[in-house]
C-alpha positions in Angstrom: -3.0 -30.4 12.1 -2.3 -32.8 15.4 -4.8 -30.7 17.4 -7.4 -30.7 14.9 -7.1 -34.7 14.7 -7.4 -34.8 18.6 -10.6 -32.8 18.6 -11.8 -35.0 15.8 -10.8 -38.1 18.0 -12.6 -36.5 21.0 -15.8 -35.9 19.2 -15.9 -39.4 17.5 -15.4 -41.0 21.1 -18.4 -39.0 22.3 -20.5 -39.8 19.3 -19.4 -43.7 19.8 -21.2 -45.0 16.5 -20.9 -48.6 17.7 -22.9 -47.5 21.0 -25.4 -45.7 19.3 -26.1 -48.6 16.7 -27.0 -50.5 19.7 -29.5 -47.8 21.1 -31.1 -47.9 17.4 -31.3 -51.4 16.9 -35.1 -51.2 16.8 -35.1 -48.9 14.1 -32.6 -50.7 12.2 -34.9 -53.6 12.3 -38.0 -51.6 11.3 -36.5 -49.6 8.2 -34.5 -50.6 5.1 -31.1 -49.6 4.8 -32.0 -46.7 2.4 -34.7 -45.1 4.9 -32.3 -45.8 7.8 -29.6 -43.7 5.8 -31.9 -41.1 5.0 -33.1 -40.9 8.5 -29.5 -40.8 10.0 -28.4 -38.2 7.4 -31.3 -35.6 8.5 -30.3 -36.4 12.1 -26.6 -35.6 11.2 -27.3 -32.4 9.8 -29.3 -31.3 12.7 -26.6 -32.2 15.0 -23.9 -30.7 12.8 -25.9 -27.3 12.6 -26.4 -27.3 16.5 -22.6 -28.2 17.4 -21.3 -25.6 14.9 -23.6 -22.9 16.9 -22.1 -23.7 20.1 -18.4 -24.0 18.5 -19.0 -20.4 17.0 -20.7 -18.8 20.1 -19.1 -20.9 22.8 -19.6 -20.2 26.3 -21.5 -17.0 25.3 -24.8 -18.9 25.0 -24.9 -19.8 28.5 -23.5 -16.6 30.1 -25.3 -14.1 27.9 -28.1 -15.8 26.3 -29.1 -18.3 29.1 -27.5 -16.0 31.8 -26.3 -19.4 33.4 -22.9 -20.9 34.2 -21.5 -23.3 31.8 -21.1 -25.6 35.0 -24.9 -25.9 35.5 -25.2 -27.3 32.0 -22.6 -29.8 32.7 -24.4 -31.0 36.2 -27.9 -31.1 34.7 -26.5 -32.9 31.8 -24.8 -35.3 34.0 -27.9 -35.9 35.9 -29.9 -36.9 32.8 -27.2 -39.1 31.5 -27.3 -40.9 34.9 -31.1 -41.5 34.4 -30.7 -42.7 31.0 -27.8 -45.1 32.3 -30.4 -46.3 35.2 -33.1 -47.0 32.8 -30.6 -49.1 30.4 -29.5 -51.1 33.4 -33.0 -52.1 34.3 -34.8 -52.2 30.7 -31.9 -52.7 28.5 -31.9 -51.1 25.2 -35.6 -50.8 24.9 -35.9 -48.0 27.2 -34.4 -45.7 24.4 -38.0 -45.8 23.1 -39.1 -43.9 25.8 -36.8 -40.9 24.8 -37.4 -41.0 21.0 -41.0 -40.8 20.6 -43.2 -41.5 17.5 -41.4 -42.7 14.5 -42.3 -39.6 12.2 -40.1 -37.7 14.3 -37.2 -40.2 14.1 -34.6 -37.7 12.4 -35.1 -35.2 15.4 -35.1 -37.8 17.9 -31.9 -39.2 16.7 -30.3 -35.9 16.6 -31.6 -35.3 20.4 -30.5 -37.2 22.5 -28.6 -39.5 20.3 -26.1 -37.7 18.7 -26.8 -34.2 20.6 -26.2 -34.7 24.4 -24.2 -33.0 27.0 -20.9 -34.5 26.1 -21.0 -33.7 22.5 -22.1 -30.0 23.3 -19.6 -29.6 25.7 -16.9 -30.9 23.2 -18.2 -28.6 20.5 -17.6 -25.5 22.9 -14.1 -26.8 23.7 -13.4 -27.2 19.9 -14.3 -23.6 19.4 -12.1 -22.5 22.0 -9.1 -24.1 20.5 -9.6 -23.7 17.0 -10.5 -21.1 14.3 -14.4 -21.2 13.0 -14.1 -22.8 9.6 -11.3 -25.7 10.9 -13.6 -26.1 13.8 -16.7 -26.9 11.9 -15.1 -28.9 9.3 -13.8 -31.1 12.1 -17.2 -31.2 13.6 -19.0 -32.1 10.1 -16.4 -34.8 9.6 -16.8 -36.5 13.0 -20.8 -36.6 12.7 -20.7 -38.0 9.3 -17.9 -40.4 10.1 -20.0 -41.5 12.9 -22.9 -42.0 10.4 -21.0 -43.8 7.7 -20.1 -46.3 10.4 -23.8 -46.9 11.5 -24.7 -47.3 8.0 -22.3 -49.9 7.4 -23.0 -51.5 11.0 -26.7 -51.5 9.6 -25.9 -53.6 6.3 -23.8 -56.1 8.5 -26.8 -56.4 10.8 -29.4 -57.1 8.1 -27.0 -59.6 6.4 -26.0 -61.5 9.9 -29.7 -61.1 11.2 -31.2 -63.6 8.8 -29.2 -66.6 10.0 -28.5 -65.5 13.6 -31.5 -63.6 14.8 -31.7 -64.8 18.6 -27.9 -64.6 18.9 -28.1 -60.9 17.8 -31.1 -60.0 19.9 -29.1 -61.4 22.9 -26.1 -59.5 22.2 -28.1 -56.5 21.9 -29.7 -57.0 25.1 -26.2 -57.7 26.9 -24.5 -54.8 25.0 -27.1 -52.4 25.9 -27.0 -53.1 29.7 -22.8 -53.1 29.6 -22.9 -49.8 28.1 -25.2 -48.1 30.7 -22.0 -48.7 33.0 -20.2 -46.4 30.3 -23.0 -43.9 30.4 -23.1 -43.8 34.2 -19.3 -43.4 34.3 -19.8 -40.2 31.9 -22.5 -39.0 33.9 -20.6 -39.1 37.1 -17.6 -37.2 35.8 -19.7 -34.5 34.1 -21.2 -33.7 37.4 -18.2 -33.9 39.4 -16.5 -31.6 36.7 -19.3 -29.2 36.8 -19.2 -29.2 40.7 -15.5 -28.3 40.7 -16.0 -25.6 38.3 -18.6 -24.0 40.4 -16.4 -24.4 43.5 -13.4 -22.6 41.9 -15.7 -19.3 41.6 -15.7 -19.3 45.5 
């Protein structure tokens, strides 16, 4: 049970709903609470299906299907994360609009790259290695939908507070977005270094 809880917390930290809601502020402003909730739930189901696939199949997806080393994925994912972090440093949260695309594809765009990323996929593989299939998938489902419930709650708070403090919220979102770029950058460098170390161990 303790190991399952650790896995749940690991995925929750990587999903980071408090960070995600900053990235989705422009979407939260355009959609009603019910519309925002539906989009998040669809994105959550897509992400859960992908995570469970990686949990069940694990490293075989990379070694047999893609015929690539998992370390390559970690390095590439770290580079992608670094580019996203740099965009946030210079452009702020508005940079995420470049990644999401058109509004009619919001559910898929929220699933990837918001929920489905190099860090969360890596965590899914690790969870599958530690636990049996059913407990691992239940843990992943729980982590994803706890994150979604937190974001829905934050959206409700945002709607209530924004009516009276719109300029303050906008300023907070801009500052928070740039600060969280440091978090993204740190994760990206760590992923690259872990991937490089994994490659070096093979020689």
